[in-house]
N, C-alpha and C positions, 0 to 999 in steps of 0.2 A: 498634607492630605493623603499622599500615597501610602503612608504607613498607618492610616486611621480608617477604621470601618465606617461606612456611610450608609444611610438609609436610601431606599429607592427614591424618595422625594428629594433628598439631597443630591443624588446622582443626576436626576432630571434637571434640577436647577443648574448644576455644574455644566452639564452638556449644553444647555441653552445659553449660558453665559459665555461659552466658548464658540457660539455661533451656529450650533446645530439646530435645524428646524424640526420641531416636534409637533406635528399636527394633531395627534391623538395621544394625550398624556396617559390616559388609562391603558391604551394598548401598549404604549412604550413601557409602562410599569410592568405589565404582564410579561413582556419580552425580557426585561431586565431580571425579573424573578425567575424566568424559565431558563434563560441562556447564561445570564451573569454578565456583570459590567466588564470584568476583566477579559472574558472570552470575546465579547462583542468588540472590545478594543482592537482586536486583530483585524476586524472587518470595517471599522470606521477610520483606522489608521491611513488608508490610501486617500481619504478625503480631507486629511489635515493639510494645512498650508505648508508645513515643513516637510511633508512626505517627499522622498523616501528617507530622509535623515532620521536616524534612530537615537542620536544623542542631542542634547540641548533642544528637545522638542518643546514647543509652547502649547501644543495640543489644541490650538485654535483651528477651526474648520474653514474650508474654502467657502466663499459666498454661495448661498442657495443650496447648501448641502442638507439633505433630508435624513432624518433618523432611519427612514424606511430604506435608504440606500444600503446601509449596513445590514439591515435585516434581509434584504433580497440577496445580497452577496453571501451572507451566512447560509441561507437556504439553498443557494446554488451549490455551495461547497458541500452541504449535507447531501444533496442529490448526487453529486459527483462521487462521494464516498460510497454511497449505496450501490450505484451503478458499477463502479470498479470492483467492489467486493464480490458482487454477484458473479462477475465473469472471471475474476481471479480464481475463484473457487473451482471453476472448470479447468483452469490451467494446473492448479495444485493437485487435483484428483488425477488428471492425465499424467502428470509428471511422476506421481507416486506409483501409478500403474506401470508406467514405462520402466522405472527403476526395478520394481519387483519382477516384472516379466523378464527383462534382459539379464539381470544378475542371477536370478533364480534358475534360469535356463542355461546359463553358463556354468553354474555350479549345481547341477541337477541333484547330486547326492548330498548336498549340504544346504538344507532349508534354513539353517541358522547362521548363514553367512554374515549377517549383520553384526555378529559378535565374534567373528572369526578373524584372528590377526593375520591369517594368510590371504584374506580377501580385503579387509579394511585395515588401514594403518593403525598400529597399536596405540599411538598417542591420541588418535581420535576416539577409539573405543574407551580408553581410560580417562578421557577428559571429564571434568565434573559435570559439564552440561549434558554430555551423552549419557553418563551414568544416571543422572536425574531423569532423563527421558526414558531410560529403561525401567527405572523404579516406578515412574508415573504410569507407564504402559502396563506394568504388571498389576496395577491396582484396578484396571478396567474389568468389569464383570465378565465380559466375553473371554478375556484372557484367563481370569480365575477359573472359569468353567473349563476352558481348554486344558488347563493344568490339572484340574481334578479328574478329567476324563482320560488323561494320558499320564498316569502315574510314572514318576521317575524322569519325566521330561522337564528339564530346567528352564527351557525357553520355548515359546511358540514359534511356528514357522514364520518366515519373513512376511508372507502375504497376510498374516494376521497381525503381527507385531507392528509393521510399518503403518498400518491403518490408524494407529493411535499415536503417531509421531507427527510433530509439527512440520510445516513446509520448510522452515529453516533447518531442522534436523535432517530431513530427507536430502536437502541440498548438500549438507555437510557430508552425508554418507557418500553421495556421488563424488564430491571433491576429494574424498579420501580413499576411493577405490584404488587398489594397487595395480590393476590390470589396465595398461594404457589402451589396448585394443577395445576393451569394454567401454572405457571413457569416450572414445571416438564413436563407437557404435551408437551410444545414447545421444551424444550431441548431434550426430547425423540425422537422428529422428526428427530434429527440429531445424534441419537445414544448415547446420554449422559443423565445419570440419575440425575446428580447434576447440578442445575442451576448455581452455582458458577464456576464449571468446564466449563460449556458451555459459560459463560460470558467471562472467560479468553480466550478461543479459538476464539470466534467471534470477540473479541477486537483485537486479533492478526491480523485477516483478515482486520479489519477496519484500523489498523495502516499501514499495507502493502498498502492498497488502498490510504491512505493519502500520504505515502512516494512516491508512484508512481505518483499520481496526481500533487504533488508539485515538481517533478523533483529531488527528493533526490537520492544521489549516493547509488546504491544497492549492488554492488559486495562485499563490506566489511561491510554491514549493520549489526548492533547488537542491539537487543532490550534492553531498560533500565530495563524492568521487564521480568523476565524469563517466558517461557511457562510452565504452570503447567502440572502435570501428568494427562493424560486423555486417550482417546481411543488409542492414539499412543504410550502409555506407557511412560517410562522414556527416555527422549531425551538426557540425559547426556550432553556432551559438545556442543551439537547442540541446547540446549534449548534457546539460545539467537541469534543464527546465522541465516543468510538468509535461509539456508537449513531447519532449524527448522521451520521458518516462512512459507516457501514454503510447508513443510509437512502438516502443519495445514490447509493451504489454499487448498491443494490438497485433504485433507480429506473431507472438506466441499463440494468441487466440486464433489467428488465421491459419496457423499450422495444424490446429485441432479441428476447427469448424468455421468455414466461411459464412455460414448462416448465422452463427453467434456473433460474428463481427458486424454483420448487417443489423442485427437486433440492437447491439450495443451502440452503433452509430446513430440509429434512430432515437434511442433513449437519450443520448447526449444532446442531439439537436433539440429534442423536446425540453431538456433542462435549460438550454440556452434561450429557448423561446419563452420560458417562464420568467425570464428577467426582463422587466418592462422598461427599465431606464437605460438609455444609450450611454450615459456616463458610467454606469455600473458595468455594462458590457465592455466598455473601453478599458476599465481597470482589469477585467478578467483577461482580455486579449493581450494587453500590454505586459501583464505579469506572468501569464501561463505560457505564452508563445503560441496559443491556439489561433487558428483561423478556421472559420466555418467550412471553407472549401477543403481543408485538409483533414477534417474529422473522418 
């Protein structure tokens, strides 16, 4: 069955045979066509009898499990991604501005420092990823206009060029700055004295951004690389969890705007309130590490 395509009708029969309660088959069919059987499987997995075992699963559901449980868990995840992306954007823009400001003012006579091997490590500039970022940046209409208006200038100044580079690329530029004093000055903006500590934290935010942008399941997210000790202290068993990731994200946002933190917290609480089933909330809390009091 796993290697054979199935119709919506067949999927509904299969789910019911496994013990899933489907009260409105028409609505269930709409959800399966909209979201997909495979993707929804991530959200009904916690309600299977064999959960959390991922091998030798029989896929049978716990007693009294409703199809709507998975739907509500899915939409909670959807809300979470949208909330996080909205506020990560604020961090991304702030960090780009900080890099441009500090590095450009350190090298006032070198507005093209982002391609200068005396400022950025040579291997970073020559890396295929960075070369592609430069090529993509040069295709932007504003950059083309800049080049046509300034004949003979091979590169735009940093404050224009970096505007069209990804969060990950900007972080790599920071990590490959040759000037140790400059590295510390930038990390100090965010309350961290050690660049390596700052790098760990900012990459946690980058990973969260990528997870959200690519539609990754969030409620049971765990990092492959643990969050290091930093301003938040030792995170214990939360150093890989969604709540640990959120804590780092909230820390950065708090360094930028306490009002935005309050807004985000209110939106998260509303997202939790939209989950009507206690059993679904329990799944969220047990997997994510979240507690309402800690949001």
